[in-house]
C-alpha positions in Angstrom: 29.8 -50.5 51.0 27.1 -48.9 48.6 30.2 -47.9 46.7 31.9 -51.5 46.8 28.3 -53.5 45.5 28.4 -50.7 42.8 31.7 -51.4 41.7 30.3 -55.4 41.7 27.2 -54.5 40.0 29.2 -53.1 37.4 31.7 -55.6 36.8 29.2 -58.1 36.6 27.4 -56.9 33.8 30.3 -55.8 31.9 31.5 -59.9 32.1 27.7 -60.6 31.1 27.9 -58.1 28.1 31.0 -59.8 26.5 29.5 -63.2 27.0 26.4 -62.8 25.3 28.3 -61.1 22.2 30.9 -64.0 22.1 28.3 -67.5 22.2 26.2 -66.2 18.6 29.8 -66.4 17.5 30.6 -69.6 18.5 27.1 -70.9 17.8 27.9 -69.9 13.9 31.5 -71.3 13.9 29.8 -74.9 15.6 27.2 -74.8 12.8 29.4 -74.5 10.2 31.9 -77.3 11.3 29.1 -79.9 12.0 27.4 -79.4 8.4 31.3 -79.4 7.0 31.7 -82.7 8.6 28.8 -84.0 7.9 29.0 -83.6 4.3 32.2 -85.4 4.3 31.7 -88.5 6.2 30.4 -91.6 4.2 27.6 -94.1 5.9 28.4 -96.8 8.4 29.8 -99.6 7.0 27.5 -102.7 7.0 29.8 -104.9 4.9 33.6 -104.5 4.1 36.1 -106.7 2.6 39.4 -107.0 3.7 41.5 -110.1 2.2 44.9 -109.5 2.7 44.3 -109.3 6.4 44.0 -113.0 6.6 45.4 -114.1 3.5 48.5 -115.4 4.7 46.9 -118.0 7.8 44.1 -118.2 5.5 46.1 -120.0 2.4 47.6 -122.1 5.3 44.4 -123.0 6.5 43.0 -124.2 2.7 46.1 -126.1 2.4 45.9 -128.1 5.5 41.8 -128.6 4.6 42.6 -129.9 1.1 45.2 -132.2 2.6 42.9 -134.0 5.2 39.9 -134.3 2.3 42.8 -135.9 0.1 43.5 -138.2 2.4 39.9 -139.3 3.3 39.1 -139.5 0.0 41.6 -142.0 -0.5 41.2 -144.0 2.0 37.1 -144.4 0.8 37.9 -146.1 -2.0 40.2 -149.2 -0.6 40.8 -150.5 -4.4 42.9 -147.8 -5.2 44.5 -147.8 -1.9 45.5 -151.2 -2.4 47.1 -150.5 -6.0 48.0 -147.0 -5.5 50.1 -145.6 -2.4 48.9 -142.6 -1.0 52.0 -140.7 -1.5 51.8 -141.5 -5.4 48.1 -139.8 -5.2 48.9 -137.1 -3.1 51.9 -136.3 -5.9 49.2 -136.1 -8.8 46.2 -134.1 -6.6 49.9 -131.5 -6.1 50.2 -131.6 -10.2 46.5 -130.7 -10.8 46.3 -128.4 -7.8 49.8 -126.4 -9.3 48.4 -126.7 -12.8 45.3 -125.2 -11.7 46.8 -122.4 -9.8 49.3 -121.8 -12.2 46.4 -121.5 -15.5 44.5 -119.0 -13.4 47.9 -116.9 -12.7 47.1 -113.4 -15.2 51.0 -112.9 -14.6 52.4 -114.9 -17.2 56.0 -113.2 -17.0 56.8 -114.7 -13.7 55.5 -117.9 -13.2 56.3 -117.7 -9.7 54.1 -115.0 -8.2 51.4 -116.8 -7.0 52.6 -120.9 -7.1 53.4 -121.8 -3.8 56.9 -123.8 -3.7 58.5 -126.9 -1.4 61.5 -124.6 -0.1 63.7 -125.0 2.3 62.7 -123.3 5.0 58.8 -124.6 4.9 60.4 -128.0 5.0 62.7 -128.5 7.6 61.4 -125.7 9.8 57.9 -126.7 9.1 57.0 -129.8 7.6 59.4 -132.4 8.5 59.8 -132.0 12.8 56.7 -133.6 13.5 57.2 -137.0 11.0 60.9 -137.3 12.6 59.2 -136.4 15.8 56.4 -139.3 15.9 59.1 -141.9 14.3 61.7 -141.4 17.2 59.0 -141.2 20.0 57.3 -144.6 19.0 60.1 -145.8 17.4 60.4 -149.5 18.4 63.7 -149.6 20.5 64.3 -153.2 20.9 64.4 -154.1 17.0 66.9 -150.5 16.7 69.1 -151.6 19.3 69.7 -154.9 17.9 70.3 -154.3 14.4 72.2 -150.8 15.1 75.5 -152.3 13.6 73.6 -153.2 10.1 72.0 -149.8 10.0 74.5 -147.9 10.6 76.9 -149.5 7.8 73.8 -149.4 5.4 73.6 -145.4 6.8 77.1 -144.2 6.9 79.2 -146.4 4.1 76.3 -147.2 2.3 75.4 -143.3 1.6 79.1 -142.5 1.2 79.1 -145.4 -1.7 76.2 -144.4 -3.4 77.4 -140.3 -3.2 81.0 -141.4 -4.4 79.9 -143.5 -7.0 77.0 -141.2 -8.7 79.1 -138.6 -8.6 82.2 -140.1 -10.0 80.1 -141.4 -12.9 78.1 -138.5 -13.9 81.2 -136.8 -14.2 82.5 -139.3 -16.7 79.0 -138.9 -18.6 79.7 -135.5 -18.3 82.7 -135.8 -20.5 81.1 -137.1 -23.1 80.9 -134.5 -26.1 77.2 -135.3 -26.9 75.7 -135.1 -23.6 76.9 -130.9 -23.8 77.8 -131.0 -19.7 81.8 -129.8 -20.0 80.7 -127.1 -18.0 79.5 -129.3 -15.1 83.0 -129.9 -13.2 84.0 -133.1 -10.8 83.2 -131.2 -7.4 80.0 -130.3 -8.8 79.1 -133.8 -9.9 79.6 -135.0 -6.0 77.7 -132.1 -4.9 74.9 -134.0 -6.8 75.7 -137.5 -5.9 75.7 -136.1 -1.9 72.2 -135.0 -2.4 70.6 -137.5 -4.0 72.3 -140.5 -2.5 70.4 -140.4 0.6 66.8 -142.4 1.4 64.1 -140.3 2.7 62.4 -140.8 5.6 59.1 -139.5 4.6 59.0 -141.6 1.5 60.1 -144.9 3.2 57.6 -144.1 6.3 54.6 -143.7 3.3 55.2 -146.7 1.9 56.2 -149.4 4.1 53.4 -149.0 6.6 51.0 -149.3 3.6 52.8 -152.7 2.8 53.0 -154.2 6.3 56.7 -155.5 6.0 58.6 -157.6 9.0 59.8 -155.7 12.0 63.5 -157.0 10.6 63.5 -154.8 6.9 61.0 -152.4 8.2 63.6 -151.1 10.8 67.2 -151.7 8.8 65.2 -149.5 6.1 63.5 -146.4 7.8 66.7 -146.3 10.4 69.0 -145.8 7.5 67.0 -143.4 6.7 67.6 -141.4 10.1 70.7 -141.7 10.5 72.4 -141.1 7.3 70.8 -137.6 7.7 74.4 -136.7 9.5 76.5 -138.0 6.2 74.2 -136.1 3.8 74.2 -132.7 5.6 78.4 -133.5 5.9 78.9 -134.0 2.8 76.0 -131.2 1.4 77.7 -128.6 3.1 81.9 -130.0 2.5 81.4 -130.2 -1.3 79.2 -127.0 -1.0 82.3 -125.5 0.1 84.9 -127.3 -2.2 82.7 -126.3 -5.0 83.2 -122.3 -4.2 86.7 -122.8 -3.3 87.9 -124.7 -6.2 90.9 -126.6 -4.5 90.6 -129.3 -1.6 93.4 -130.4 0.5 94.4 -133.0 2.8 93.2 -130.9 5.9 90.0 -130.0 4.5 89.3 -134.2 3.8 90.6 -134.4 7.7 88.3 -131.7 8.5 85.2 -133.2 6.5 85.6 -136.3 8.7 85.6 -134.7 12.1 83.1 -132.5 11.1 80.6 -135.4 10.2 81.5 -137.2 14.3 80.5 -133.5 15.8 77.1 -133.2 13.5 76.0 -136.8 14.6 77.4 -136.9 18.0 76.7 -133.2 18.6 73.1 -134.1 17.5 72.5 -136.8 19.8 73.8 -135.1 22.8 72.0 -132.3 22.1 68.4 -134.3 22.3 69.9 -136.4 24.9 69.8 -133.3 27.4 66.4 -131.7 26.3 64.7 -135.3 26.4 66.3 -135.5 30.3 65.4 -132.3 30.7 61.8 -133.0 29.9 61.5 -136.1 32.0 62.7 -134.3 34.6 60.1 -131.3 34.1 57.0 -134.1 34.1 58.0 -134.9 37.5 56.4 -131.5 38.6 53.1 -131.5 36.6 51.0 -133.9 39.2 49.1 -130.9 39.6 48.5 -129.5 36.0 47.8 -132.3 34.1 46.4 -129.8 31.0 50.0 -128.8 29.6 52.0 -131.8 30.1 52.0 -132.4 26.6 52.9 -129.5 25.7 56.4 -129.4 27.4 56.8 -133.4 25.4 56.4 -131.2 22.1 58.0 -128.3 23.1 61.3 -130.0 24.2 61.4 -131.8 21.2 61.3 -128.6 18.6 63.4 -127.2 20.4 66.2 -129.9 20.4 65.8 -129.7 16.9 65.8 -126.2 16.3 68.8 -126.1 18.6 70.5 -128.5 16.4 69.1 -126.6 13.3 71.3 -123.8 15.1 74.8 -125.0 15.1 74.4 -127.0 12.3 74.5 -130.3 13.4 71.6 -133.4 12.6 68.5 -132.3 13.2 66.9 -135.2 12.6 69.2 -137.5 14.8 68.6 -134.4 18.0 65.1 -135.2 17.3 65.3 -138.7 17.3 67.4 -139.1 20.7 65.1 -136.5 22.3 62.2 -138.6 21.6 64.0 -142.1 22.5 65.3 -140.8 25.9 62.0 -138.9 26.9 59.4 -141.3 26.3 59.6 -144.1 29.1 60.1 -141.5 31.8 57.4 -139.0 30.7 54.9 -141.8 30.4 55.8 -142.9 33.5 54.7 -139.7 35.0 51.9 -137.6 33.1 48.3 -139.0 33.3 46.7 -141.3 30.7 44.8 -138.7 29.4 47.8 -136.7 28.6 49.3 -140.2 26.6 46.4 -140.4 24.6 46.6 -136.7 23.5 50.3 -137.1 22.7 50.1 -140.1 20.8 46.9 -139.0 18.9 48.0 -135.3 18.5 51.9 -136.8 16.9 49.5 -139.1 14.4 47.7 -136.1 13.3 50.4 -133.9 13.1 52.6 -136.2 11.4 50.1 -137.5 8.7 49.3 -133.7 8.1 52.7 -132.6 7.4 53.5 -135.8 5.3 50.6 -135.0 2.9 51.3 -131.5 2.9 55.1 -132.5 1.7 54.2 -135.0 -1.4 51.1 -132.2 -2.3 54.0 -129.2 -2.5 56.2 -132.2 -4.1 53.5 -132.1 -7.4 52.8 -128.3 -7.2 56.4 -127.3 -7.0 57.0 -129.7 -10.4 54.7 -127.6 -12.1 56.1 -124.4 -10.8 59.0 -125.0 -12.3 61.4 -123.8 -14.5 63.4 -126.8 -15.2 66.4 -127.6 -18.1 66.0 -131.2 -19.3 68.8 -132.9 -20.4 68.3 -136.6 -21.4 71.5 -137.8 -20.9 72.1 -136.5 -17.7 68.3 -137.4 -16.5 68.1 -140.9 -17.8 72.0 -141.9 -16.4 71.3 -140.5 -12.6 68.3 -142.9 -12.6 70.3 -145.6 -14.0 73.6 -144.9 -11.3 70.7 -144.4 -8.8 69.6 -148.1 -8.9 73.3 -150.0 -9.8 74.7 -148.4 -6.8 72.0 -149.3 -4.1 71.9 -153.0 -5.7 76.1 -152.8 -5.2 76.3 -151.4 -2.2 73.5 -153.4 -0.7 74.7 -156.5 -1.9 78.7 -155.8 -0.9 78.0 -154.6 2.6 75.1 -157.5 3.2 78.0 -160.0 2.2 80.2 -158.8 5.1 77.6 -158.0 7.7 76.0 -161.8 7.4 80.1 -162.6 9.0 78.7 -160.7 12.1 74.9 -161.4 11.9 73.9 -164.2 13.9 70.2 -164.2 11.6 72.0 -163.4 7.7 70.0 -161.4 5.7 68.6 -163.5 2.9 68.2 -162.8 -0.3 65.0 -161.7 -0.7 65.4 -159.2 2.5 68.5 -157.9 0.4 66.3 -157.4 -2.1 63.3 -155.6 -0.4 66.4 -153.1 1.3 67.8 -152.4 -2.2 64.1 -152.0 -3.5 63.1 -149.4 -0.7 66.0 -147.1 -1.2 63.5 -144.5 -1.9 64.1 -140.6 -2.7 62.1 -137.9 -1.5 61.8 -134.2 -0.1 64.8 -133.8 1.5 66.4 -134.4 -1.9 64.4 -131.9 -3.6 64.8 -129.3 -0.7 68.8 -129.8 -0.4 68.9 -128.8 -4.2 66.8 -126.0 -3.7 69.7 -124.5 -1.7 71.9 -124.8 -4.4 73.1 -120.8 -5.8 74.2 -121.5 -9.5 70.7 -120.5 -11.3 71.5 -123.3 -14.5 73.0 -126.2 -12.4 70.5 -125.4 -10.0 67.7 -126.1 -12.7 69.1 -128.8 -14.3 69.8 -130.7 -10.8 66.6 -130.1 -9.8 64.7 -131.2 -12.8 67.0 -134.9 -12.4 65.9 -135.1 -8.3 62.3 -134.8 -9.7 62.5 -137.1 -11.6 64.4 -139.9 -9.3 61.7 -139.0 -6.9 58.6 -139.4 -9.5 60.5 -142.6 -10.0 61.4 -144.2 -7.0 57.9 -143.4 -5.9 55.7 -144.1 -8.3 57.6 -147.4 -10.2 59.1 -149.0 -6.9 56.0 -147.5 -4.7 53.7 -149.3 -6.3 55.3 -152.6 -7.6 56.9 -153.1 -4.0 53.7 -154.7 -2.4 53.2 -157.0 -5.6 56.5 -158.3 -5.4 56.5 -159.0 -1.6 53.8 -161.1 -2.1 55.0 -162.8 -5.0 58.5 -163.2 -3.3 56.4 -164.5 -0.2 58.5 -162.3 2.3 57.3 -162.5 5.7 55.4 -159.6 6.8 54.5 -158.1 10.4 52.6 -159.6 12.9 50.1 -158.2 14.3 49.8 -159.8 18.0 49.4 -158.5 21.3 52.5 -158.6 23.6 51.3 -160.8 26.9 52.7 -161.1 30.2 53.5 -164.5 29.6 55.8 -163.4 26.5 57.5 -160.8 28.5 58.5 -163.3 31.1 60.3 -165.0 28.5 61.6 -162.6 26.9 63.4 -161.1 30.1 64.0 -164.7 31.1 66.4 -165.2 27.7 67.9 -161.5 28.2 69.4 -162.7 31.6 70.0 -166.1 30.4 72.2 -164.6 27.5 73.4 -162.0 29.4 75.1 -165.0 31.5 76.1 -166.6 28.8 78.4 -163.7 28.2 79.1 -163.5 31.8 80.6 -166.8 31.8 82.0 -166.7 28.8 84.2 -163.1 29.4 82.5 -162.0 26.3 81.0 -158.4 26.4 78.9 -158.5 23.9 75.3 -156.6 23.1 73.7 -158.2 26.0 76.0 -157.5 28.6 76.6 -153.9 28.0 72.5 -154.0 27.6 72.2 -155.1 31.3 74.9 -152.4 32.4 72.6 -150.0 31.4 69.5 -151.2 32.3 71.0 -151.7 36.4 72.3 -148.0 36.0 69.0 -146.9 34.8 67.2 -148.5 37.4 69.8 -147.8 40.6 70.2 -143.8 39.4 68.4 -142.4 36.4 64.8 -143.8 37.5 65.0 -142.3 41.1 65.6 -138.9 39.2 63.1 -138.5 36.4 60.5 -140.7 37.5 58.6 -139.4 40.5 56.8 -141.5 43.5 57.1 -144.9 44.2 57.1 -145.9 39.8 60.6 -145.1 40.6 61.2 -148.2 42.5 58.2 -150.5 40.1 59.2 -154.4 38.9 59.5 -153.9 35.1 56.5 -156.8 34.6 54.1 -154.8 36.8 54.8 -151.6 34.8 54.4 -153.9 31.9 51.1 -155.2 33.2 49.6 -151.8 34.4 50.4 -150.7 30.5 48.7 -153.9 29.1 45.9 -153.4 31.4 45.4 -149.3 30.6 45.5 -150.2 26.8 42.4 -153.2 26.7 40.6 -150.7 29.1 40.9 -148.2 26.4 40.0 -150.5 23.9 36.9 -151.2 25.7 36.0 -147.5 26.2 36.7 -146.8 22.9 34.6 -149.4 21.8 31.8 -149.0 23.8 32.3 -152.3 25.7 31.7 -150.8 29.5 29.9 -153.7 30.9 33.1 -155.7 30.5 36.1 -153.1 31.6 38.5 -154.8 33.8 39.6 -153.7 37.3 41.2 -150.2 37.0 44.2 -150.2 39.5 46.7 -149.6 37.1 45.0 -146.0 36.1 46.6 -144.3 39.4 47.2 -141.7 37.6 43.1 -140.8 36.7 42.9 -139.1 40.5 39.9 -137.4 42.4 39.7 -133.7 42.4 39.8 -133.7 46.3 42.4 -136.4 47.1 45.4 -137.5 45.7 45.8 -141.3 46.1 49.0 -142.9 45.8 49.8 -146.6 44.3 49.1 -149.1 46.9 51.2 -151.9 46.7 50.2 -155.0 48.5 52.3 -156.6 51.1 52.9 -160.1 51.4 53.8 -161.5 55.6 57.2 -163.4 55.6 55.0 -166.5 56.9 53.2 -166.0 54.0 56.2 -165.4 51.4 57.8 -168.9 53.3 54.9 -171.0 52.9 55.2 -169.8 49.4 58.5 -170.4 48.5 58.2 -174.1 50.1 55.3 -174.9 47.7 57.5 -174.1 44.5 60.2 -175.3 46.1 58.5 -178.6 46.5 56.9 -178.6 43.2 59.5 -177.7 41.6 61.4 -180.9 43.1 58.2 -183.3 41.6 59.0 -181.9 38.5 62.5 -182.4 38.3 62.1 -185.7 39.8 59.8 -186.8 37.0 62.4 -185.2 34.6 65.1 -187.2 36.2 63.3 -190.1 36.1 62.3 -189.9 32.2 65.6 -189.2 31.4 67.5 -191.7 33.4 64.8 -194.4 31.7 67.1 -194.1 28.7 70.4 -194.4 30.6 72.3 -197.9 30.6 71.9 -199.1 34.2 75.4 -197.6 35.5 74.8 -194.9 35.0 71.7 -194.3 37.1 73.2 -194.8 40.4 76.3 -191.9 39.7 73.6 -189.8 39.0 71.2 -190.2 41.8 74.2 -189.3 43.5 74.7 -186.2 41.8 70.9 -185.3 41.8 71.1 -185.6 46.1 73.5 -182.8 46.1 71.1 -180.7 44.2 68.1 -180.8 45.5 67.8 -180.3 49.2 69.1 -176.5 47.9 66.8 -175.2 45.3 67.4 -171.7 45.7 65.7 -168.7 43.9 68.3 -167.3 40.9 69.4 -163.8 40.6 72.0 -163.3 38.1 73.5 -160.1 40.0 73.1 -161.6 43.5 74.4 -165.3 44.2 74.2 -165.1 48.0 72.3 -167.5 49.7 68.8 -167.6 50.5 67.5 -166.3 53.5 64.5 -168.0 54.3 66.4 -170.8 54.3 67.5 -171.2 58.0 69.4 -174.9 57.8 71.6 -173.5 55.2 74.9 -171.3 56.2 77.8 -171.3 54.0 80.3 -173.9 55.6 77.6 -176.4 55.0 77.1 -174.9 51.2 81.1 -175.4 50.8 80.9 -178.6 52.5 78.3 -180.2 50.2 80.4 -178.3 47.0 83.3 -180.6 48.2 81.2 -184.1 48.8 79.8 -183.5 45.0 82.9 -183.3 43.9 84.5 -186.1 45.6 81.3 -188.0 43.9 81.6 -187.4 40.6 85.0 -188.1 40.6 84.5 -191.4 42.1 82.0 -192.0 39.4 84.4 -190.8 36.6 87.2 -194.0 37.6 83.8 -196.4 37.1 83.1 -195.4 33.7 85.0 -195.9 30.3 86.7 -193.0 28.4 83.8 -192.4 25.6 81.1 -193.2 27.9 82.4 -190.7 30.6 82.8 -187.7 27.7 78.9 -188.1 27.2 78.2 -187.8 30.8 80.3 -184.9 31.7 78.5 -183.1 28.9 75.2 -184.3 30.9 76.1 -183.2 33.8 77.7 -179.8 32.4 73.6 -179.6 31.3 72.3 -180.3 34.6 75.1 -177.9 36.6 
């Protein structure tokens, strides 16, 4: 044990001696490393500058802020806004900003180094969709569908006429030796004609919303600018492929026609699919009201992008999505979400429109430009001539089928309102040939400036000079809605009697299919079976309540029974539709029937006072067949009234036979001339 303890003590002393010899060395090396690190490090930075890290979002924010300030300043000067359209001032602002940026550019050899340009990707993917979504979501469906044939004629046939007329005439101009444009071939001229022929929806919205033109002219010009997108896209890609290939065959032309239907109908189908899916999704957002507006924006934007993936018409896809989604989404979402969607769309489209016109001015300064007086002047003249000839010729054909004819004043406004804008500039920016692209862009910018400045500034005085009917700012009432539905049913019934399957017939078929099947799948709760008048009353009451809240008149708020989506947090209350007992309903029916009978007697009395005495007795016999069987009328259900117990099918047939016998007996006592007039009177009462 003593040897073991002595050995352990010896090992411990040996380790301790070695450790004491190592520590001083470690201390020396640690001190030298710390001194070296202290000499190499700098002081802690209190303030640093790194603009490149946030350059892109900072510049985007500055451009949006500039657009908002320009829009705010424009409306602060009412005299200027009454004379000059907002689009013109924004282009001027863009020219000034572009000039300042170019003057401050240090690199003089590369003019595009710091001047932003309205390129195709920025325009078609980020700036154009908000404007089209706002226009499609709040599109006046009734005016659009009633004038759809006229709009399609202007959009399809009119755009084809403009493209081929401008392209063919410009090819003839290029053959002039003095113009020095011999290198421009026919396909290139047709490609240029397809670019410059389409009416721009952004420019039309910017000008026509300021002059408050009537609904007919507005929907004709704006609807044309929306639907001609498919024609423009097909013609552009068609002539671009032909210009590279150099030859055109009959098969290529036939495939181009098929491509038009694929692009237009394919875009509409994609929009309808996304709209239905978005409406179906809104059924399940009862407990997640915050995310309701996001579904509307995302589904709409996805519809646009999906159409662009397959080179279909993104504009038509976005319009179809907004039109299909709106009625069902508004029935499902809360009123706060509806307000958010409305104001966010207006804000987003307004900012995009402002940025488009500012970027047009900046891109004009950025250049480069190839100015050819002959090409530019003839382009402006031919655009005006082709527009006038196309509108006058098509209107001559359209008026043969329209009930409400387009007058000379209407034709002038439609022709004068064919404005060009950023869509033509962006399509021209896609061209590959440098020299020809620069010359085409210079001519396109000139046409845009001419239409926006000259036509846009003079259209308001011309509308006032010609006394063109303007839009009436009236609030729709329940009485107007009842009469509108009554006239729709009446016209549909007349078409059914005549055996003519017209516009009202197919509209009624679509409405019945919508009420029977679609609403039950896409609208949640009892709103799917709610009558149209009650739904309209709820919307009108909500609109009035929102106006009173915004004005601060809370003391005179109406009943808020229609605001069923603003629910308490604890319980979810469903809308309670008041029910009427059958006894009370029968009393109301009898009261209405007696009042109607009295009214009918007064009308009959005033009418028979003007008839010969021998006709009065016959008329009373005929009227006696109708008075006892006054019934509620349903155009789709001509069954007997279940609340009239004494009426049976056999009795009804006997009364019809007796009525026919009395009519025939009456006709035998009248002469031929009086008999014919009396038949017309009987048909009116029948």
